[in-house]
C-alpha angles and dihedrals in degrees: 000000000000118000090256092052091045090057091052117103110258090237090055097056091041088055089049091052089050091051089053088050093052090047090052091243094136095160093061091045090051091051090055092051092047089054090046090056090053091054098036108022091161093061102092097193088073089064092048093051094043091052090050091053090051090049091052088055091054095255095129098159091050090048092052092048091051092054092047090050090054091052096045116127093005122143116247092256091050093047090052091051093045091049090055090051092049093048090050092054093046091045092054092051092046090054090049091052091047089054088051088050091239091139095165093059092042089052091051091052091049091051088061091048087053091053092048097041108019094174095053094118095186089061092047090054090051089050090055092050092048094048089054090049089052093046093239099108120122135162089256089063090063089055093046092052092056090221094131092057090048092053091046099045112029142054101235135180112222144136106283091198088062090054091051092049093048092049092050091051094046094050090049096048109034113002094148097074115099091228089062090060090050091048091049091050090051091051091051092051095044100042115107087215109035091185090068090057092041090056090052092049093048092051090048092048092056088056092045093050097044107026099034091031090225108131090161091064092043089054091052092057093046088053088059091054092049090059085067098040109018095177098044102134095203090055092046090050093053094041093052090051094046091050090052094045091050091050093249087134101165092050088048091055094047093048093047090051091051089048090054092047094055095040111110112176124065092245093051091048090052092051092045092049090049090054090048090051088050090051094049096046092044092056095047121212098068095095102144095044090045091051092048092050092048092053089048088052090056091053092049092049092049088053091049092050089052091048091047098190120203100190102075118137124224096263095051092042094053092048091048101051097078097034091118091051096118100050093094089054090060104038142015097226106122095171090063098033094049093045091057093044092048091051093050092046091050090049089049094053094045091056093042092055089055100050095033097045094126094051092048093050090049101042111024110116097232093079092053107041120071126191091242090058099047094053092061097048114127110161111048119221107220119192124195117197124189147141090216109056090126137069095329136103091269090049094048092052102036097049094081097060089053090053096048103040117130102246094194095062102024130050109202126213126181125200111196116197103193141128091212123088114246115273133202092271093054093045094048099046105028115016093044092049101051137078088229134359126193130190122206121183091209138012117260146127092297090066095056091041090055093049090048093048091049088055092227110194099194122024115199117204109208098180109049109178096342086089105032097187088067087074089075091063093043093047091056087055099209091177126058092233125038127183137175122228130170113347116097112309133307113310096218092227111156088225092065113090104186143026115202116223140139138235093280113033093068125035120239091259095056095101087069091072103029120088090198119076107253114233110199116203112213098251118001137356092224136027136179134193089224144287134271111248126202135191116297120242097190123092131176095229092053089052090049092242120141117246092240095050124114111241122206119190133202112191104175125112126243094276090071099044105113117184094225092049093048089053089056090050090052091050088056092051090048093053097046112071118224092015130140134196119222114200120200128171143086121295141109105302098222099039091044091052091047091049095053095040092051091052091046092052091046091054094041101254120140111242091225087074090066124086123190112207126209123232116281121238094240145001089253092058091045090057092048090051091057089080091070087072126084091195133011116214113214124215128245144240084012111043129199117264113177089020090054092050089050091049093051092045089055091051097244119147114245133203114207134175113221122217138167104264126079093251091053095053106047096097092043090054092050094046091050089053093053092046097245116130095161104107098027108126127188096187137034091252092053089051090057092042093053091045092053094042094051091046093053099039112066090173091059091049090052091049091053091047089053092050091050092049091050092047090068087075099040113023123100086219089072097039106085093168092058089044091053091054088052092050091048091052089052089051091052091050091050089051094047090053089051092050092050092048090050091056093056 
């Protein structure tokens, strides 16, 4: 140092060096530290700071040499102490650079900390986070760091919050690498509170299963958690669902049974039994056990309704609300099915209003809308909320109303509840056709706040009980009017005002067992302008079916395969010579085949007349493949909906059995709207008769095909613009009723 600098107080020049550092003038700061070493060569911190300044200038080799020079000839105890001091200085600068968002420089500093102190696990965790920020992280990096071995082999002291953060980021960015599974397992074993890590993994698995569409990987991570807590009912719930969604049906059944065995409370048993029913029906071929479990579910739900608990938490309540979901798949008894569903939905809302009191008081519409305001309303704000406004049946059907809405009299909002980022389909049909669209990864208070702030007048629920968590938004009732359209069936929630139907899909007596007021549109409750059709990938010769054979097709998944209905289908095959049955739809391959073949043998149909089709690569190819069929056989008591529309659009004759419940009348409603009554059966015997007649009468099939082709020009089912006007008129009538009620 110069004489003037020598006379400076040590604190003064240190402050000057620090100012240079903060200004980014690393060269000047380095000069000061070089001069300090000349004056005080025994003060090791000068070496540490000088090396840091060189590192910040990109002179990594020189920095390393400077640090080694400072440690030269030190005793082991001294070197250990000096190393701690150096790491402390580098750590502070890395944190400063992170605050400045210079992640590349922070990462470089932490790499040197790793070289100096390779077992400093806090630094390794920071390295992971920074590599993810920089987009350079991979599973191999976990292996290279050696952090997994450290967690597995040593008792270490480190910041557990850093471990949590690193695990969250890893599971979000690259969960598919095998090293990530190993790291997660190590975290679970090492964590002082495994539940904290389990919660992180469960949240990540929901993203993996829904956003990445990889339920197999999600199941793998849940399996790791179960090693720690084998009887954790939340884990068993998710694992059973992930197994089913990844088509690991037998594992899904076994896990659901274990879940039921360890369930203790009545509510937990109901939820567990529901998941087991889902597993059995998803697999197909477990008819008797499925039927037995469903009857048991009815008994459990009746007991719950009598008990009428008011202390349910959010998790239990959401799992409970759709626990009667599968009753319409077993029986066409809407008086009983709806009664049970309405009771459970009322129970759900009663509990919700207790634990969500604050949210309700803040967001329920009644505190915001005054009678003086509603009477002057001109443009109606219509909000659509759904988990499925994407490539999904709801998306395929709902897109047309978004396209045709009258923008002068209706302002359209869409609330997408979806883990997945928006794709071209969603942007084209929904985002581009709304006044405002919002996407929320999960349901929460921010959703109802947004609806409230948008001053939505009528909120349309498109999902019903197919997405149970949606009931939380609907139970708050952030809009003055709420209605259900599409989805499954009415939810029965007391907060829902209307259920949208038509003259056919519900019988005249239906209002007796619906809590919602039924709004019947004049023709049909849904309409489309058509479907995109691809190139077929099915051929008769590749299926080993003669060119002159009669082909029947069943396109419904395992949920809709009812033993009695399959028997009727086999009777049709038996009575029509040279006929074959093609079976398409999800389900366990082996148990599905066994199920159909056993029924065929029982009825007297040779199993070589059955063909089991693989999944198609897209909906467009599926529609094109429909033309291989001479006749499509519908399911009962749960009909097709989107699949029926696709069948009619492609001009293929359909045989459907009509019942009393909504799910047993979809195909009937659509066929009435296209003017085709041939194939509509009101009894089991009529179902068989129509199936046989259509199979044996090619002229009749041609006549129906011609009617269906002509209907594209005349039917309200294929006129989405007209349908939209009818929906808008219904909205205006709903609003007028609300206005009149507000005046009273």
